[in-house]
Every structure is written in structure tokens, then in C-alpha cells.
N, CA, C and O atoms as a Tripos MOL2 file, in Angstrom:
@<TRIPOS>MOLECULE
protein
  308   307    77     0     0
PROTEIN
NO_CHARGES

@<TRIPOS>ATOM
      1 N         -32.5620    0.0170   17.9920 N.3       1 MET1
      2 CA        -33.0770   -0.3470   16.6880 C.3       1 MET1
      3 C         -33.4910    0.9360   15.9710 C.2       1 MET1
      4 O         -34.1290    1.8110   16.5560 O.2       1 MET1
      5 N         -33.1220    1.0310   14.7100 N.am      2 ARG2
      6 CA        -33.4780    2.1910   13.8810 C.3       2 ARG2
      7 C         -34.4590    1.7160   12.8050 C.2       2 ARG2
      8 O         -34.1290    0.8610   11.9820 O.2       2 ARG2
      9 N         -35.6590    2.2790   12.8240 N.am      3 VAL3
     10 CA        -36.7000    1.9190   11.8730 C.3       3 VAL3
     11 C         -36.9420    3.1350   10.9920 C.2       3 VAL3
     12 O         -37.2240    4.2280   11.4840 O.2       3 VAL3
     13 N         -36.8270    2.9300    9.6770 N.am      4 GLU4
     14 CA        -36.9800    4.0390    8.7480 C.3       4 GLU4
     15 C         -38.1570    3.8090    7.8040 C.2       4 GLU4
     16 O         -38.3250    2.7240    7.2460 O.2       4 GLU4
     17 N         -38.9620    4.8500    7.6390 N.am      5 VAL5
     18 CA        -40.0200    4.8540    6.6450 C.3       5 VAL5
     19 C         -39.5320    5.7610    5.5240 C.2       5 VAL5
     20 O         -39.3090    6.9540    5.7280 O.2       5 VAL5
     21 N         -39.3700    5.1830    4.3390 N.am      6 LEU6
     22 CA        -38.8820    5.9340    3.1880 C.3       6 LEU6
     23 C         -40.0540    6.2640    2.2810 C.2       6 LEU6
     24 O         -40.7580    5.3740    1.8050 O.2       6 LEU6
     25 N         -40.2550    7.5530    2.0490 N.am      7 GLY7
     26 CA        -41.3390    7.9890    1.1990 C.3       7 GLY7
     27 C         -41.4340    9.5000    1.1810 C.2       7 GLY7
     28 O         -40.8610   10.1840    2.0290 O.2       7 GLY7
     29 N         -42.1520   10.0010    0.2210 N.am      8 THR8
     30 CA        -42.2130   11.4460    0.0100 C.3       8 THR8
     31 C         -43.2900   12.1460    0.8250 C.2       8 THR8
     32 O         -43.4680   13.3580    0.6960 O.2       8 THR8
     33 N         -44.0010   11.4200    1.6480 N.am      9 GLY9
     34 CA        -45.0330   12.0350    2.4710 C.3       9 GLY9
     35 C         -46.4390   11.8540    1.9450 C.2       9 GLY9
     36 O         -47.3640   12.5160    2.4150 O.2       9 GLY9
     37 N         -46.6170   10.9710    0.9800 N.am     10 CYS10
     38 CA        -47.9450   10.6970    0.4250 C.3      10 CYS10
     39 C         -48.8150    9.9930    1.4780 C.2      10 CYS10
     40 O         -48.3310    9.6230    2.5480 O.2      10 CYS10
     41 N         -50.0670    9.8200    1.1660 N.am     11 ALA11
     42 CA        -50.9980    9.1920    2.1090 C.3      11 ALA11
     43 C         -50.5510    7.7830    2.4910 C.2      11 ALA11
     44 O         -50.6520    7.3960    3.6560 O.2      11 ALA11
     45 N         -50.0610    7.0190    1.5240 N.am     12 ARG12
     46 CA        -49.6000    5.6520    1.8220 C.3      12 ARG12
     47 C         -48.3690    5.6800    2.7200 C.2      12 ARG12
     48 O         -48.2270    4.8310    3.6000 O.2      12 ARG12
     49 N         -47.4870    6.6360    2.5110 N.am     13 CYS13
     50 CA        -46.2900    6.7660    3.3400 C.3      13 CYS13
     51 C         -46.6740    7.1180    4.7800 C.2      13 CYS13
     52 O         -46.1180    6.5740    5.7340 O.2      13 CYS13
     53 N         -47.6190    8.0220    4.9170 N.am     14 ARG14
     54 CA        -48.0810    8.4040    6.2600 C.3      14 ARG14
     55 C         -48.7750    7.2270    6.9500 C.2      14 ARG14
     56 O         -48.6290    7.0480    8.1590 O.2      14 ARG14
     57 N         -49.5210    6.4340    6.1980 N.am     15 ARG15
     58 CA        -50.1970    5.2650    6.7760 C.3      15 ARG15
     59 C         -49.1730    4.2310    7.2460 C.2      15 ARG15
     60 O         -49.3450    3.6290    8.3060 O.2      15 ARG15
     61 N         -48.1110    4.0210    6.4650 N.am     16 LEU16
     62 CA        -47.0630    3.0870    6.8880 C.3      16 LEU16
     63 C         -46.3890    3.5970    8.1690 C.2      16 LEU16
     64 O         -46.1440    2.8190    9.0910 O.2      16 LEU16
     65 N         -46.0930    4.8920    8.2260 N.am     17 ALA17
     66 CA        -45.4640    5.4550    9.4240 C.3      17 ALA17
     67 C         -46.3610    5.2690   10.6480 C.2      17 ALA17
     68 O         -45.8730    4.9470   11.7320 O.2      17 ALA17
     69 N         -47.6600    5.4680   10.4790 N.am     18 LYS18
     70 CA        -48.6060    5.2780   11.5880 C.3      18 LYS18
     71 C         -48.6270    3.8180   12.0270 C.2      18 LYS18
     72 O         -48.6580    3.5360   13.2250 O.2      18 LYS18
     73 N         -48.6100    2.8860   11.0750 N.am     19 ASN19
     74 CA        -48.5810    1.4590   11.4150 C.3      19 ASN19
     75 C         -47.2980    1.1000   12.1630 C.2      19 ASN19
     76 O         -47.3270    0.3000   13.0980 O.2      19 ASN19
     77 N         -46.1820    1.6850   11.7580 N.am     20 VAL20
     78 CA        -44.9050    1.4290   12.4400 C.3      20 VAL20
     79 C         -44.9660    1.9610   13.8670 C.2      20 VAL20
     80 O         -44.5510    1.2760   14.8020 O.2      20 VAL20
     81 N         -45.4770    3.1720   14.0400 N.am     21 GLU21
     82 CA        -45.6080    3.7400   15.3830 C.3      21 GLU21
     83 C         -46.4630    2.8410   16.2730 C.2      21 GLU21
     84 O         -46.1270    2.6150   17.4350 O.2      21 GLU21
     85 N         -47.5530    2.3360   15.7360 N.am     22 THR22
     86 CA        -48.4370    1.4510   16.4970 C.3      22 THR22
     87 C         -47.7170    0.1650   16.8750 C.2      22 THR22
     88 O         -47.8170   -0.2860   18.0170 O.2      22 THR22
     89 N         -46.9950   -0.4300   15.9370 N.am     23 ALA23
     90 CA        -46.2800   -1.6820   16.2080 C.3      23 ALA23
     91 C         -45.2180   -1.4860   17.2870 C.2      23 ALA23
     92 O         -45.0860   -2.3150   18.1880 O.2      23 ALA23
     93 N         -44.4680   -0.4020   17.1990 N.am     24 ILE24
     94 CA        -43.4260   -0.1220   18.2030 C.3      24 ILE24
     95 C         -44.0650    0.0550   19.5790 C.2      24 ILE24
     96 O         -43.5890   -0.5010   20.5690 O.2      24 ILE24
     97 N         -45.1320    0.8230   19.6310 N.am     25 ARG25
     98 CA        -45.8200    1.0600   20.9100 C.3      25 ARG25
     99 C         -46.3850   -0.2460   21.4760 C.2      25 ARG25
    100 O         -46.2160   -0.5340   22.6610 O.2      25 ARG25
    101 N         -47.0560   -1.0360   20.6270 N.am     26 ASP26
    102 CA        -47.6630   -2.2880   21.0930 C.3      26 ASP26
    103 C         -46.6170   -3.2650   21.6210 C.2      26 ASP26
    104 O         -46.8480   -3.9610   22.6100 O.2      26 ASP26
    105 N         -45.4560   -3.3120   20.9480 N.am     27 LEU27
    106 CA        -44.4030   -4.2290   21.3740 C.3      27 LEU27
    107 C         -43.6230   -3.7020   22.5700 C.2      27 LEU27
    108 O         -42.9710   -4.4740   23.2730 O.2      27 LEU27
    109 N         -43.6820   -2.4110   22.8050 N.am     28 GLY28
    110 CA        -42.9540   -1.8130   23.9170 C.3      28 GLY28
    111 C         -41.4490   -1.8720   23.7350 C.2      28 GLY28
    112 O         -40.7080   -1.9760   24.7120 O.2      28 GLY28
    113 N         -40.9930   -1.8060   22.4920 N.am     29 ILE29
    114 CA        -39.5530   -1.8960   22.2350 C.3      29 ILE29
    115 C         -38.9410   -0.5070   22.1230 C.2      29 ILE29
    116 O         -39.6280    0.4800   21.8610 O.2      29 ILE29
    117 N         -37.6410   -0.4640   22.3270 N.am     30 ASP30
    118 CA        -36.8980    0.7850   22.1970 C.3      30 ASP30
    119 C         -36.4480    0.9000   20.7480 C.2      30 ASP30
    120 O         -35.5110    0.2220   20.3280 O.2      30 ASP30
    121 N         -37.1100    1.7500   19.9920 N.am     31 ALA31
    122 CA        -36.7910    1.9060   18.5780 C.3      31 ALA31
    123 C         -36.8950    3.3740   18.1980 C.2      31 ALA31
    124 O         -37.7550    4.1040   18.6900 O.2      31 ALA31
    125 N         -36.0080    3.7830   17.3190 N.am     32 GLU32
    126 CA        -36.0250    5.1430   16.7940 C.3      32 GLU32
    127 C         -36.7020    5.1040   15.4300 C.2      32 GLU32
    128 O         -36.2550    4.3950   14.5290 O.2      32 GLU32
    129 N         -37.7820    5.8700   15.2810 N.am     33 LEU33
    130 CA        -38.4880    5.9480   14.0010 C.3      33 LEU33
    131 C         -38.0060    7.1770   13.2570 C.2      33 LEU33
    132 O         -38.0940    8.2980   13.7580 O.2      33 LEU33
    133 N         -37.4900    6.9530   12.0450 N.am     34 VAL34
    134 CA        -36.9800    8.0390   11.2140 C.3      34 VAL34
    135 C         -37.7550    8.0400    9.9100 C.2      34 VAL34
    136 O         -37.9400    6.9950    9.2870 O.2      34 VAL34
    137 N         -38.2090    9.2200    9.4970 N.am     35 LYS35
    138 CA        -38.9100    9.3540    8.2210 C.3      35 LYS35
    139 C         -37.9330    9.9620    7.2130 C.2      35 LYS35
    140 O         -37.4380   11.0730    7.4040 O.2      35 LYS35
    141 N         -37.6660    9.2240    6.1520 N.am     36 VAL36
    142 CA        -36.7460    9.6600    5.1080 C.3      36 VAL36
    143 C         -37.5930   10.1080    3.9200 C.2      36 VAL36
    144 O         -38.2590    9.2930    3.2810 O.2      36 VAL36
    145 N         -37.5620   11.4130    3.6270 N.am     37 ASP37
    146 CA        -38.3950   11.9230    2.5440 C.3      37 ASP37
    147 C         -37.5950   12.5330    1.3960 C.2      37 ASP37
    148 O         -38.1700   13.0520    0.4390 O.2      37 ASP37
    149 N         -36.2750   12.4690    1.4940 N.am     38 ASP38
    150 CA        -35.4330   12.9870    0.4210 C.3      38 ASP38
    151 C         -35.3690   11.9720   -0.7210 C.2      38 ASP38
    152 O         -34.8320   10.8770   -0.5550 O.2      38 ASP38
    153 N         -35.9170   12.3380   -1.8700 N.am     39 ILE39
    154 CA        -36.0430   11.3990   -2.9890 C.3      39 ILE39
    155 C         -34.6790   10.8970   -3.4660 C.2      39 ILE39
    156 O         -34.5670    9.7500   -3.8970 O.2      39 ILE39
    157 N         -33.6550   11.7270   -3.3980 N.am     40 THR40
    158 CA        -32.3120   11.2960   -3.8090 C.3      40 THR40
    159 C         -31.7970   10.2080   -2.8830 C.2      40 THR40
    160 O         -31.2500    9.2050   -3.3420 O.2      40 THR40
    161 N         -31.9680   10.4000   -1.5810 N.am     41 GLU41
    162 CA        -31.5270    9.3850   -0.6220 C.3      41 GLU41
    163 C         -32.3130    8.0830   -0.7980 C.2      41 GLU41
    164 O         -31.7540    6.9900   -0.7200 O.2      41 GLU41
    165 N         -33.6120    8.2220   -1.0370 N.am     42 ILE42
    166 CA        -34.4470    7.0390   -1.2410 C.3      42 ILE42
    167 C         -33.9570    6.2530   -2.4590 C.2      42 ILE42
    168 O         -33.8120    5.0320   -2.3980 O.2      42 ILE42
    169 N         -33.7040    6.9530   -3.5540 N.am     43 MET43
    170 CA        -33.2340    6.2900   -4.7750 C.3      43 MET43
    171 C         -31.8260    5.7200   -4.6050 C.2      43 MET43
    172 O         -31.5150    4.6630   -5.1550 O.2      43 MET43
    173 N         -30.9760    6.4140   -3.8480 N.am     44 ASP44
    174 CA        -29.6180    5.9120   -3.5890 C.3      44 ASP44
    175 C         -29.6360    4.5790   -2.8420 C.2      44 ASP44
    176 O         -28.6920    3.7940   -2.9320 O.2      44 ASP44
    177 N         -30.7050    4.3380   -2.1150 N.am     45 ARG45
    178 CA        -30.8410    3.0680   -1.3920 C.3      45 ARG45
    179 C         -31.4530    1.9760   -2.2540 C.2      45 ARG45
    180 O         -31.6620    0.8540   -1.7910 O.2      45 ARG45
    181 N         -31.7390    2.3050   -3.5030 N.am     46 GLY46
    182 CA        -32.2780    1.3080   -4.4200 C.3      46 GLY46
    183 C         -33.7790    1.1430   -4.3580 C.2      46 GLY46
    184 O         -34.3250    0.2040   -4.9370 O.2      46 GLY46
    185 N         -34.4510    2.0370   -3.6670 N.am     47 VAL47
    186 CA        -35.9070    1.9650   -3.5500 C.3      47 VAL47
    187 C         -36.5220    2.6630   -4.7570 C.2      47 VAL47
    188 O         -36.2890    3.8510   -4.9830 O.2      47 VAL47
    189 N         -37.3010    1.9250   -5.5250 N.am     48 MET48
    190 CA        -37.9670    2.4980   -6.6970 C.3      48 MET48
    191 C         -39.4510    2.7180   -6.4530 C.2      48 MET48
    192 O         -40.0790    3.5330   -7.1290 O.2      48 MET48
    193 N         -40.0130    1.9980   -5.4920 N.am     49 LEU49
    194 CA        -41.4290    2.1320   -5.1570 C.3      49 LEU49
    195 C         -41.5690    2.4650   -3.6790 C.2      49 LEU49
    196 O         -41.0240    1.7740   -2.8180 O.2      49 LEU49
    197 N         -42.3060    3.5310   -3.4000 N.am     50 THR50
    198 CA        -42.5540    3.8850   -2.0170 C.3      50 THR50
    199 C         -44.0160    3.6250   -1.6970 C.2      50 THR50
    200 O         -44.8460    3.5790   -2.6050 O.2      50 THR50
    201 N         -44.3400    3.4580   -0.4460 N.am     51 PRO51
    202 CA        -43.4720    3.6000    0.7110 C.3      51 PRO51
    203 C         -42.5780    2.3720    0.8850 C.2      51 PRO51
    204 O         -42.8300    1.3060    0.3240 O.2      51 PRO51
    205 N         -41.5360    2.5580    1.6760 N.am     52 ALA52
    206 CA        -40.6300    1.4580    1.9730 C.3      52 ALA52
    207 C         -40.3080    1.4900    3.4660 C.2      52 ALA52
    208 O         -40.4180    2.5250    4.1230 O.2      52 ALA52
    209 N         -39.9110    0.3400    3.9770 N.am     53 LEU53
    210 CA        -39.5820    0.1960    5.3850 C.3      53 LEU53
    211 C         -38.2140   -0.4530    5.4910 C.2      53 LEU53
    212 O         -37.9600   -1.4920    4.8820 O.2      53 LEU53
    213 N         -37.3320    0.1660    6.2710 N.am     54 ALA54
    214 CA        -36.0070   -0.3930    6.5160 C.3      54 ALA54
    215 C         -35.7960   -0.4910    8.0200 C.2      54 ALA54
    216 O         -36.2050    0.3880    8.7790 O.2      54 ALA54
    217 N         -35.1470   -1.5790    8.4380 N.am     55 VAL55
    218 CA        -34.8240   -1.7680    9.8470 C.3      55 VAL55
    219 C         -33.3190   -1.9580    9.9460 C.2      55 VAL55
    220 O         -32.7470   -2.8610    9.3360 O.2      55 VAL55
    221 N         -32.6920   -1.0850   10.7290 N.am     56 ASP56
    222 CA        -31.2390   -1.1000   10.8870 C.3      56 ASP56
    223 C         -30.5290   -1.1410    9.5380 C.2      56 ASP56
    224 O         -29.5460   -1.8630    9.3670 O.2      56 ASP56
    225 N         -31.0310   -0.3630    8.5850 N.am     57 GLY57
    226 CA        -30.4070   -0.2200    7.2860 C.3      57 GLY57
    227 C         -30.7680   -1.2800    6.2650 C.2      57 GLY57
    228 O         -30.3590   -1.1850    5.1080 O.2      57 GLY57
    229 N         -31.5300   -2.2950    6.6720 N.am     58 GLU58
    230 CA        -31.9110   -3.3780    5.7640 C.3      58 GLU58
    231 C         -33.3420   -3.1790    5.2810 C.2      58 GLU58
    232 O         -34.2680   -3.0760    6.0860 O.2      58 GLU58
    233 N         -33.5170   -3.1270    3.9710 N.am     59 LEU59
    234 CA        -34.8370   -2.9300    3.3830 C.3      59 LEU59
    235 C         -35.7030   -4.1650    3.6390 C.2      59 LEU59
    236 O         -35.3070   -5.2910    3.3380 O.2      59 LEU59
    237 N         -36.8820   -3.9340    4.1960 N.am     60 LYS60
    238 CA        -37.7920   -5.0340    4.5350 C.3      60 LYS60
    239 C         -39.0570   -5.0460    3.6740 C.2      60 LYS60
    240 O         -39.5640   -6.1150    3.3340 O.2      60 LYS60
    241 N         -39.5610   -3.8770    3.3240 N.am     61 VAL61
    242 CA        -40.7990   -3.7640    2.5540 C.3      61 VAL61
    243 C         -40.6340   -2.6060    1.5830 C.2      61 VAL61
    244 O         -40.0700   -1.5700    1.9340 O.2      61 VAL61
    245 N         -41.1270   -2.7830    0.3600 N.am     62 SER62
    246 CA        -41.0660   -1.6960   -0.6180 C.3      62 SER62
    247 C         -42.2990   -1.7420   -1.5150 C.2      62 SER62
    248 O         -42.7160   -2.8060   -1.9720 O.2      62 SER62
    249 N         -42.8710   -0.5660   -1.7540 N.am     63 GLY63
    250 CA        -43.9670   -0.4520   -2.6990 C.3      63 GLY63
    251 C         -45.3440   -0.7650   -2.1660 C.2      63 GLY63
    252 O         -46.3020   -0.8530   -2.9350 O.2      63 GLY63
    253 N         -45.4610   -0.9360   -0.8590 N.am     64 ARG64
    254 CA        -46.7740   -1.2250   -0.2840 C.3      64 ARG64
    255 C         -46.8010   -0.8350    1.1900 C.2      64 ARG64
    256 O         -45.7610   -0.5930    1.8040 O.2      64 ARG64
    257 N         -47.9930   -0.7810    1.7350 N.am     65 VAL65
    258 CA        -48.1700   -0.4500    3.1480 C.3      65 VAL65
    259 C         -48.2880   -1.7550    3.9250 C.2      65 VAL65
    260 O         -49.2670   -2.4870    3.7800 O.2      65 VAL65
    261 N         -47.2900   -2.0410    4.7480 N.am     66 ALA66
    262 CA        -47.3430   -3.2300    5.6020 C.3      66 ALA66
    263 C         -48.3100   -2.9620    6.7480 C.2      66 ALA66
    264 O         -48.3700   -1.8520    7.2770 O.2      66 ALA66
    265 N         -49.0710   -3.9960    7.1270 N.am     67 ASP67
    266 CA        -49.9850   -3.8100    8.2460 C.3      67 ASP67
    267 C         -49.2300   -3.9700    9.5700 C.2      67 ASP67
    268 O         -48.0730   -4.3900    9.5940 O.2      67 ASP67
    269 N         -49.9010   -3.6290   10.6560 N.am     68 VAL68
    270 CA        -49.2640   -3.6330   11.9740 C.3      68 VAL68
    271 C         -48.7470   -5.0280   12.3240 C.2      68 VAL68
    272 O         -47.6490   -5.1630   12.8650 O.2      68 VAL68
    273 N         -49.5190   -6.0520   12.0250 N.am     69 LYS69
    274 CA        -49.1050   -7.4300   12.3440 C.3      69 LYS69
    275 C         -47.7980   -7.7810   11.6420 C.2      69 LYS69
    276 O         -46.8880   -8.3270   12.2670 O.2      69 LYS69
    277 N         -47.6960   -7.4750   10.3500 N.am     70 GLU70
    278 CA        -46.4710   -7.7790    9.6110 C.3      70 GLU70
    279 C         -45.2820   -6.9950   10.1630 C.2      70 GLU70
    280 O         -44.1810   -7.5330   10.2810 O.2      70 GLU70
    281 N         -45.5050   -5.7350   10.4980 N.am     71 ILE71
    282 CA        -44.4250   -4.9110   11.0390 C.3      71 ILE71
    283 C         -43.9440   -5.4760   12.3790 C.2      71 ILE71
    284 O         -42.7430   -5.5000   12.6480 O.2      71 ILE71
    285 N         -44.8640   -5.9210   13.2010 N.am     72 LYS72
    286 CA        -44.4750   -6.5270   14.4850 C.3      72 LYS72
    287 C         -43.5930   -7.7460   14.2420 C.2      72 LYS72
    288 O         -42.5840   -7.9280   14.9230 O.2      72 LYS72
    289 N         -43.9700   -8.5840   13.2720 N.am     73 GLU73
    290 CA        -43.1690   -9.7700   12.9560 C.3      73 GLU73
    291 C         -41.7740   -9.3870   12.4690 C.2      73 GLU73
    292 O         -40.7900  -10.0320   12.8300 O.2      73 GLU73
    293 N         -41.6870   -8.3420   11.6520 N.am     74 ILE74
    294 CA        -40.3930   -7.8620   11.1720 C.3      74 ILE74
    295 C         -39.5370   -7.3720   12.3290 C.2      74 ILE74
    296 O         -38.3510   -7.6930   12.4080 O.2      74 ILE74
    297 N         -40.1380   -6.5910   13.2310 N.am     75 LEU75
    298 CA        -39.3840   -6.0150   14.3390 C.3      75 LEU75
    299 C         -38.9490   -7.0660   15.3550 C.2      75 LEU75
    300 O         -37.9200   -6.8990   16.0090 O.2      75 LEU75
    301 N         -39.7070   -8.1290   15.4940 N.am     76 GLN76
    302 CA        -39.3500   -9.1920   16.4350 C.3      76 GLN76
    303 C         -38.3840  -10.1940   15.8270 C.2      76 GLN76
    304 O         -37.6820  -10.9010   16.5500 O.2      76 GLN76
    305 N         -38.3440  -10.2590   14.4900 N.am     77 GLY77
    306 CA        -37.5670  -11.2520   13.7850 C.3      77 GLY77
    307 C         -36.1220  -11.0600   13.8670 C.2      77 GLY77
    308 O         -35.3620  -11.8470   13.3030 O.2      77 GLY77
@<TRIPOS>BOND
     1     1     2 1
     2     2     3 1
     3     3     4 2
     4     3     5 am
     5     5     6 1
     6     6     7 1
     7     7     8 2
     8     7     9 am
     9     9    10 1
    10    10    11 1
    11    11    12 2
    12    11    13 am
    13    13    14 1
    14    14    15 1
    15    15    16 2
    16    15    17 am
    17    17    18 1
    18    18    19 1
    19    19    20 2
    20    19    21 am
    21    21    22 1
    22    22    23 1
    23    23    24 2
    24    23    25 am
    25    25    26 1
    26    26    27 1
    27    27    28 2
    28    27    29 am
    29    29    30 1
    30    30    31 1
    31    31    32 2
    32    31    33 am
    33    33    34 1
    34    34    35 1
    35    35    36 2
    36    35    37 am
    37    37    38 1
    38    38    39 1
    39    39    40 2
    40    39    41 am
    41    41    42 1
    42    42    43 1
    43    43    44 2
    44    43    45 am
    45    45    46 1
    46    46    47 1
    47    47    48 2
    48    47    49 am
    49    49    50 1
    50    50    51 1
    51    51    52 2
    52    51    53 am
    53    53    54 1
    54    54    55 1
    55    55    56 2
    56    55    57 am
    57    57    58 1
    58    58    59 1
    59    59    60 2
    60    59    61 am
    61    61    62 1
    62    62    63 1
    63    63    64 2
    64    63    65 am
    65    65    66 1
    66    66    67 1
    67    67    68 2
    68    67    69 am
    69    69    70 1
    70    70    71 1
    71    71    72 2
    72    71    73 am
    73    73    74 1
    74    74    75 1
    75    75    76 2
    76    75    77 am
    77    77    78 1
    78    78    79 1
    79    79    80 2
    80    79    81 am
    81    81    82 1
    82    82    83 1
    83    83    84 2
    84    83    85 am
    85    85    86 1
    86    86    87 1
    87    87    88 2
    88    87    89 am
    89    89    90 1
    90    90    91 1
    91    91    92 2
    92    91    93 am
    93    93    94 1
    94    94    95 1
    95    95    96 2
    96    95    97 am
    97    97    98 1
    98    98    99 1
    99    99   100 2
   100    99   101 am
   101   101   102 1
   102   102   103 1
   103   103   104 2
   104   103   105 am
   105   105   106 1
   106   106   107 1
   107   107   108 2
   108   107   109 am
   109   109   110 1
   110   110   111 1
   111   111   112 2
   112   111   113 am
   113   113   114 1
   114   114   115 1
   115   115   116 2
   116   115   117 am
   117   117   118 1
   118   118   119 1
   119   119   120 2
   120   119   121 am
   121   121   122 1
   122   122   123 1
   123   123   124 2
   124   123   125 am
   125   125   126 1
   126   126   127 1
   127   127   128 2
   128   127   129 am
   129   129   130 1
   130   130   131 1
   131   131   132 2
   132   131   133 am
   133   133   134 1
   134   134   135 1
   135   135   136 2
   136   135   137 am
   137   137   138 1
   138   138   139 1
   139   139   140 2
   140   139   141 am
   141   141   142 1
   142   142   143 1
   143   143   144 2
   144   143   145 am
   145   145   146 1
   146   146   147 1
   147   147   148 2
   148   147   149 am
   149   149   150 1
   150   150   151 1
   151   151   152 2
   152   151   153 am
   153   153   154 1
   154   154   155 1
   155   155   156 2
   156   155   157 am
   157   157   158 1
   158   158   159 1
   159   159   160 2
   160   159   161 am
   161   161   162 1
   162   162   163 1
   163   163   164 2
   164   163   165 am
   165   165   166 1
   166   166   167 1
   167   167   168 2
   168   167   169 am
   169   169   170 1
   170   170   171 1
   171   171   172 2
   172   171   173 am
   173   173   174 1
   174   174   175 1
   175   175   176 2
   176   175   177 am
   177   177   178 1
   178   178   179 1
   179   179   180 2
   180   179   181 am
   181   181   182 1
   182   182   183 1
   183   183   184 2
   184   183   185 am
   185   185   186 1
   186   186   187 1
   187   187   188 2
   188   187   189 am
   189   189   190 1
   190   190   191 1
   191   191   192 2
   192   191   193 am
   193   193   194 1
   194   194   195 1
   195   195   196 2
   196   195   197 am
   197   197   198 1
   198   198   199 1
   199   199   200 2
   200   199   201 am
   201   201   202 1
   202   202   203 1
   203   203   204 2
   204   203   205 am
   205   205   206 1
   206   206   207 1
   207   207   208 2
   208   207   209 am
   209   209   210 1
   210   210   211 1
   211   211   212 2
   212   211   213 am
   213   213   214 1
   214   214   215 1
   215   215   216 2
   216   215   217 am
   217   217   218 1
   218   218   219 1
   219   219   220 2
   220   219   221 am
   221   221   222 1
   222   222   223 1
   223   223   224 2
   224   223   225 am
   225   225   226 1
   226   226   227 1
   227   227   228 2
   228   227   229 am
   229   229   230 1
   230   230   231 1
   231   231   232 2
   232   231   233 am
   233   233   234 1
   234   234   235 1
   235   235   236 2
   236   235   237 am
   237   237   238 1
   238   238   239 1
   239   239   240 2
   240   239   241 am
   241   241   242 1
   242   242   243 1
   243   243   244 2
   244   243   245 am
   245   245   246 1
   246   246   247 1
   247   247   248 2
   248   247   249 am
   249   249   250 1
   250   250   251 1
   251   251   252 2
   252   251   253 am
   253   253   254 1
   254   254   255 1
   255   255   256 2
   256   255   257 am
   257   257   258 1
   258   258   259 1
   259   259   260 2
   260   259   261 am
   261   261   262 1
   262   262   263 1
   263   263   264 2
   264   263   265 am
   265   265   266 1
   266   266   267 1
   267   267   268 2
   268   267   269 am
   269   269   270 1
   270   270   271 1
   271   271   272 2
   272   271   273 am
   273   273   274 1
   274   274   275 1
   275   275   276 2
   276   275   277 am
   277   277   278 1
   278   278   279 1
   279   279   280 2
   280   279   281 am
   281   281   282 1
   282   282   283 1
   283   283   284 2
   284   283   285 am
   285   285   286 1
   286   286   287 1
   287   287   288 2
   288   287   289 am
   289   289   290 1
   290   290   291 1
   291   291   292 2
   292   291   293 am
   293   293   294 1
   294   294   295 1
   295   295   296 2
   296   295   297 am
   297   297   298 1
   298   298   299 1
   299   299   300 2
   300   299   301 am
   301   301   302 1
   302   302   303 1
   303   303   304 2
   304   303   305 am
   305   305   306 1
   306   306   307 1
   307   307   308 2
@<TRIPOS>SUBSTRUCTURE
     1 MET1         2 RESIDUE 1 A MET
     2 ARG2         6 RESIDUE 1 A ARG
     3 VAL3        10 RESIDUE 1 A VAL
     4 GLU4        14 RESIDUE 1 A GLU
     5 VAL5        18 RESIDUE 1 A VAL
     6 LEU6        22 RESIDUE 1 A LEU
     7 GLY7        26 RESIDUE 1 A GLY
     8 THR8        30 RESIDUE 1 A THR
     9 GLY9        34 RESIDUE 1 A GLY
    10 CYS10       38 RESIDUE 1 A CYS
    11 ALA11       42 RESIDUE 1 A ALA
    12 ARG12       46 RESIDUE 1 A ARG
    13 CYS13       50 RESIDUE 1 A CYS
    14 ARG14       54 RESIDUE 1 A ARG
    15 ARG15       58 RESIDUE 1 A ARG
    16 LEU16       62 RESIDUE 1 A LEU
    17 ALA17       66 RESIDUE 1 A ALA
    18 LYS18       70 RESIDUE 1 A LYS
    19 ASN19       74 RESIDUE 1 A ASN
    20 VAL20       78 RESIDUE 1 A VAL
    21 GLU21       82 RESIDUE 1 A GLU
    22 THR22       86 RESIDUE 1 A THR
    23 ALA23       90 RESIDUE 1 A ALA
    24 ILE24       94 RESIDUE 1 A ILE
    25 ARG25       98 RESIDUE 1 A ARG
    26 ASP26      102 RESIDUE 1 A ASP
    27 LEU27      106 RESIDUE 1 A LEU
    28 GLY28      110 RESIDUE 1 A GLY
    29 ILE29      114 RESIDUE 1 A ILE
    30 ASP30      118 RESIDUE 1 A ASP
    31 ALA31      122 RESIDUE 1 A ALA
    32 GLU32      126 RESIDUE 1 A GLU
    33 LEU33      130 RESIDUE 1 A LEU
    34 VAL34      134 RESIDUE 1 A VAL
    35 LYS35      138 RESIDUE 1 A LYS
    36 VAL36      142 RESIDUE 1 A VAL
    37 ASP37      146 RESIDUE 1 A ASP
    38 ASP38      150 RESIDUE 1 A ASP
    39 ILE39      154 RESIDUE 1 A ILE
    40 THR40      158 RESIDUE 1 A THR
    41 GLU41      162 RESIDUE 1 A GLU
    42 ILE42      166 RESIDUE 1 A ILE
    43 MET43      170 RESIDUE 1 A MET
    44 ASP44      174 RESIDUE 1 A ASP
    45 ARG45      178 RESIDUE 1 A ARG
    46 GLY46      182 RESIDUE 1 A GLY
    47 VAL47      186 RESIDUE 1 A VAL
    48 MET48      190 RESIDUE 1 A MET
    49 LEU49      194 RESIDUE 1 A LEU
    50 THR50      198 RESIDUE 1 A THR
    51 PRO51      202 RESIDUE 1 A PRO
    52 ALA52      206 RESIDUE 1 A ALA
    53 LEU53      210 RESIDUE 1 A LEU
    54 ALA54      214 RESIDUE 1 A ALA
    55 VAL55      218 RESIDUE 1 A VAL
    56 ASP56      222 RESIDUE 1 A ASP
    57 GLY57      226 RESIDUE 1 A GLY
    58 GLU58      230 RESIDUE 1 A GLU
    59 LEU59      234 RESIDUE 1 A LEU
    60 LYS60      238 RESIDUE 1 A LYS
    61 VAL61      242 RESIDUE 1 A VAL
    62 SER62      246 RESIDUE 1 A SER
    63 GLY63      250 RESIDUE 1 A GLY
    64 ARG64      254 RESIDUE 1 A ARG
    65 VAL65      258 RESIDUE 1 A VAL
    66 ALA66      262 RESIDUE 1 A ALA
    67 ASP67      266 RESIDUE 1 A ASP
    68 VAL68      270 RESIDUE 1 A VAL
    69 LYS69      274 RESIDUE 1 A LYS
    70 GLU70      278 RESIDUE 1 A GLU
    71 ILE71      282 RESIDUE 1 A ILE
    72 LYS72      286 RESIDUE 1 A LYS
    73 GLU73      290 RESIDUE 1 A GLU
    74 ILE74      294 RESIDUE 1 A ILE
    75 LEU75      298 RESIDUE 1 A LEU
    76 GLN76      302 RESIDUE 1 A GLN
    77 GLY77      306 RESIDUE 1 A GLY
């Protein structure tokens, strides 16, 4: 599983990345966490509001920080 946090490195982006790391660790799943900070790539994916979360290339959350519980549900879904 490839989990991507899309954002420029702002505080909200870092908080989302930390929540994703916690969710992956708590679930004990094999997932690769990738941080995408290139604004051109982010915009090419249609993301206008960061932070954003994508799982296996599918955008799941945009413009807000998902909490650990929501991220766990996304990763298990």
C-alpha cells in the first residue's frame, strides 16, 4: 500500500503526516508513506487545498487534517 501526504510542509501538512504514521503503526500494516511537496505535482493531481491524503493513487482527503481514527478507517476500507 502506498500512502501519500500531499502538501508543502506547512504545520497542517506535518500534522497529517504524523497522524498517518501513527495510524500505520497502530494498525501494523505494511505501507509506504510518501510525502509529496512539489506544488506542480500536487496541482497536476487536481489538489487545490492542502494537506491532502492519497492511498494507492486515489485522493481520500483534501484541505483538512484527518484524525488518526479516520485515517485508520480509510486504510482498512
